[in-house]
C-alpha positions in Angstrom: -57.9 -54.4 -7.2 -54.3 -54.7 -7.4 -52.2 -56.7 -4.8 -49.7 -54.7 -3.2 -47.3 -57.1 -1.2 -45.5 -54.3 0.3 -48.5 -53.8 3.1 -47.9 -57.1 4.4 -44.1 -57.3 4.1 -43.7 -53.7 5.8 -45.8 -55.0 8.9 -44.0 -58.3 9.1 -40.7 -56.8 8.4 -41.6 -54.2 11.5 -42.7 -57.0 13.8 -39.7 -59.5 13.0 -37.3 -56.3 14.0 -39.1 -55.2 16.7 -39.3 -59.0 18.1 -35.4 -59.0 17.9 -34.4 -55.6 18.8 -37.0 -54.6 21.2 -36.7 -50.8 20.2 -37.7 -47.9 22.4 -41.5 -47.4 23.3 -41.1 -43.4 22.9 -39.2 -43.5 19.7 -41.7 -45.8 18.2 -44.4 -43.6 19.5 -42.9 -40.1 18.1 -42.3 -41.8 14.7 -45.8 -42.7 14.6 -47.2 -39.9 15.5 -45.2 -38.1 13.1 -46.3 -40.3 10.4 -49.8 -40.4 11.0 -49.8 -36.5 11.0 -48.4 -36.9 7.5 -50.7 -39.4 6.3 -53.7 -37.3 7.3 -52.5 -34.1 5.9 -52.1 -36.3 2.4 -55.6 -37.6 3.0 -56.7 -33.7 3.2 -55.0 -32.6 0.3 -56.6 -35.9 -1.8 -60.0 -34.4 -0.7 -59.7 -31.7 -3.4 -60.5 -34.4 -5.8 -64.1 -34.5 -4.2 -67.0 -32.6 -5.5 -68.3 -30.2 -3.1 -71.6 -31.8 -3.9 -70.7 -35.2 -2.5 -69.3 -33.8 0.7 -72.3 -33.4 2.8 -73.9 -36.9 1.5 -70.2 -38.7 2.6 -70.5 -36.9 6.0 -73.7 -38.0 6.6 -73.1 -41.7 5.4 -70.2 -41.7 7.8 -72.3 -40.6 10.6 -74.7 -43.5 9.8 -72.0 -45.8 9.5 -70.4 -45.1 12.7 -73.5 -45.4 14.6 -74.6 -48.5 13.0 -71.1 -50.0 13.7 -71.5 -49.0 17.3 -75.1 -50.6 17.7 -74.3 -53.9 15.7 -71.2 -54.4 18.1 -73.1 -54.0 21.1 -75.7 -56.2 19.9 -73.2 -59.1 19.4 -71.7 -58.3 22.9 -75.1 -58.8 24.4 -75.4 -62.3 23.4 -72.0 -63.4 24.3 -71.1 -65.2 27.7 -69.4 -62.5 29.8 -66.6 -62.8 32.3 -66.1 -60.9 35.5 -63.2 -59.0 35.6 -61.1 -57.9 38.7 -57.8 -56.5 39.6 -55.8 -53.1 39.7 -56.7 -50.7 36.7 -53.6 -49.5 34.5 -52.7 -45.9 35.0 -53.6 -43.6 31.9 -53.1 -40.2 30.9 -56.1 -37.7 31.4 -58.6 -37.7 28.6 -57.6 -34.0 28.4 -53.9 -34.6 27.5 -54.7 -36.5 24.3 -57.2 -33.6 23.0 -54.0 -31.7 21.3 -53.4 -34.6 19.4 -56.8 -35.1 17.7 -56.9 -31.0 17.1 -53.4 -31.5 15.3 -54.8 -34.3 13.0 -57.8 -32.3 12.5 -55.3 -29.4 11.4 -53.5 -31.5 9.3 -56.6 -32.9 7.5 -57.7 -29.1 6.8 -54.0 -28.0 6.0 -53.4 -30.8 3.5 -56.7 -29.6 1.5 -55.8 -25.8 1.9 -52.4 -26.6 0.4 -53.6 -28.4 -2.1 -56.0 -26.1 -3.2 -53.0 -23.6 -4.0 -50.1 -26.0 -4.6 -50.4 -29.3 -6.7 -49.2 -32.1 -4.4 -48.8 -36.0 -5.1 -51.2 -37.0 -2.5 -52.3 -40.3 -4.4 -48.8 -41.4 -5.1 -47.4 -40.3 -1.6 -50.1 -42.1 0.3 -49.2 -45.8 -0.3 -45.5 -45.0 0.9 -46.6 -43.5 4.1 -48.6 -46.3 4.8 -45.7 -48.8 4.4 -43.8 -46.6 6.9 -46.8 -46.6 9.4 -47.5 -50.4 9.1 -43.7 -51.1 9.7 -43.9 -49.0 12.4 -46.8 -50.6 14.2 -45.2 -53.7 13.4 -42.1 -52.8 15.5 -44.1 -51.9 18.6 -46.2 -55.1 18.5 -46.1 -57.1 21.7 -48.4 -60.1 21.4 -48.6 -63.0 23.6 -50.8 -66.1 24.0 -52.2 -65.0 27.2 -53.5 -61.5 26.0 -55.4 -63.8 22.9 -56.8 -66.3 25.8 -58.1 -63.3 28.2 -59.6 -60.8 25.5 -61.6 -63.0 23.1 -65.2 -61.6 23.9 -64.2 -57.8 23.2 -62.6 -59.2 20.1 -65.4 -61.5 18.8 -67.9 -58.9 19.4 -66.0 -56.2 17.3 -65.1 -58.6 14.6 -68.7 -59.8 14.3 -70.0 -56.6 15.3 -67.9 -54.9 12.1 -69.1 -58.0 9.8 -72.8 -57.4 10.4 -72.5 -53.5 10.1 -70.5 -53.8 7.0 -73.0 -56.0 5.5 -76.3 -53.8 6.7 -74.5 -50.8 5.0 -73.7 -52.5 1.9 -77.3 -53.5 1.6 -78.6 -50.2 2.2 -76.4 -48.0 0.5 -75.5 -50.1 -2.5 -72.2 -49.8 -1.7 -69.7 -52.7 -2.8 -69.5 -55.2 0.1 -65.6 -55.4 -0.1 -65.4 -51.7 0.2 -68.0 -51.3 3.0 -66.0 -54.0 5.1 -62.8 -52.1 4.4 -64.5 -49.6 6.0 -66.0 -51.2 9.2 -63.1 -53.3 9.8 -60.9 -50.3 10.6 -62.1 -50.8 14.2 -61.6 -46.7 15.0 -58.4 -46.7 13.7 -59.1 -43.8 10.9 -55.8 -42.5 10.2 -54.9 -46.0 8.8 -58.6 -46.7 7.2 -59.0 -43.3 5.7 -55.9 -43.3 3.9 -55.8 -46.7 2.7 -59.4 -46.5 1.4 -58.5 -43.6 -0.3 -55.7 -44.5 -2.2 -57.7 -47.8 -3.4 -61.0 -46.4 -3.9 -60.7 -42.7 -4.3 -61.1 -39.6 -2.0 -64.8 -39.9 -1.7 -64.9 -43.4 0.1 -61.7 -42.3 1.7 -63.5 -39.6 3.7 -66.2 -41.7 4.5 -63.8 -44.3 6.0 -61.7 -41.6 7.8 -64.9 -40.0 9.5 -66.6 -43.2 10.0 -63.8 -44.3 12.3 -63.0 -41.1 13.7 -66.7 -40.6 14.9 -66.5 -44.4 16.2 -63.5 -43.5 18.5 -65.5 -40.0 19.6 -68.8 -42.0 20.1 -67.1 -44.5 22.2 -65.9 -41.3 24.8 -69.3 -39.7 24.6 -71.1 -42.9 25.3 -68.7 -44.3 27.8 -70.5 -42.4 30.7 -74.0 -43.4 30.1 -73.5 -47.4 28.5 -70.1 -48.2 30.8 -72.5 -49.6 33.8 -74.6 -51.8 31.7 -71.9 -53.4 29.3 -68.7 -53.0 31.4 -65.3 -53.1 30.3 -65.7 -55.8 27.7 -68.1 -53.7 25.9 -66.7 -50.8 26.1 -63.5 -52.4 25.0 -65.4 -53.7 21.9 -67.1 -50.2 21.2 -63.3 -48.9 20.9 -61.9 -51.5 18.9 -58.5 -50.7 18.3 -58.6 -47.6 19.9 -59.1 -49.2 23.1 -55.5 -49.4 23.6 -54.7 -45.6 23.3 -57.3 -43.0 23.0 -60.4 -44.6 24.4 -58.5 -46.6 27.3 -59.1 -43.7 29.5 -62.9 -43.8 29.5 -62.8 -47.9 29.6 -60.9 -47.8 32.9 -62.9 -44.7 34.1 -66.3 -46.3 33.5 -65.9 -49.9 33.6 -64.5 -52.1 36.6 -61.0 -52.1 37.9 -59.2 -54.9 35.3 -60.9 -53.4 32.5 -57.3 -51.3 31.4 -55.6 -54.7 30.8 -58.5 -56.2 29.1 -59.0 -52.9 26.6 -54.8 -52.9 26.2 -55.4 -56.7 25.2 -58.6 -56.6 22.8 -57.3 -53.1 21.0 -53.9 -54.6 20.4 -55.5 -57.4 18.7 -57.8 -55.4 17.0 -54.8 -53.1 15.7 -53.2 -56.2 14.3 -56.6 -57.3 12.7 -57.0 -54.1 10.9 -53.4 -53.9 9.8 -54.1 -57.1 7.9 -58.0 -57.3 6.9 -58.1 -54.0 5.7 -55.9 -54.3 2.9 -57.4 -58.1 2.2 -61.0 -56.5 1.8 -59.6 -54.0 -0.8 -57.9 -56.9 -2.9 -61.6 -58.4 -3.4 -63.2 -57.6 -6.8 -65.2 -54.4 -6.6 
């Protein structure tokens, strides 16, 4: 793959500016959401290049991959030493208040597809620039401290190793190139980054698999949290949520795990967000 240094430059520049400037969090959040909606719209537009005959297999592969990632993550978590977590939980928005964003993203995906059927859109050439903006905004909002790194190693290691194992199994089972498989599994549920990034490098079909596999990982974590939460505790739920444990699945970690699970999920989600930002582009640079 062709090396694109601007992905890393955008992230590093955003982090350095944020470290120096300390911008308003609400402003970053609004800009990030707007960029994400634009990215998903462009991803939807790029799906017009996907043959209808490949859509159903792509969806089936994404469903299987999402389940495989969660199973491998929980298997790795089960063999790691677990830490007792105590303390007050962080207050978060009710899950019902997060539904409109998910609906908006699905709407943006479908709208992009519908518009591209009627009007020619430069989706393939526009996606990289939207990704630069997104990574710069993520870097701008990052607040990473050594105390966070020290406390959350169990869910982070479980998520990283689970992604590695699931990616390897998926590559062997489907014949997908290992680099492409890892680029999908190391999205850690961040489908609005992983889907467009994979689509820009590997085409719309694999981009759709990446988007759906990570979207389903997030939603399966929400669905399974009431069932497995008592057994795997906060560390396990945070590992399942991956990067989304710091936002969309945070409520479910807090709701169905012990009292200090909120800060644990925030820390691990933050680290895995940084990891996805750096590792997914790196995997896409490997020879295919």
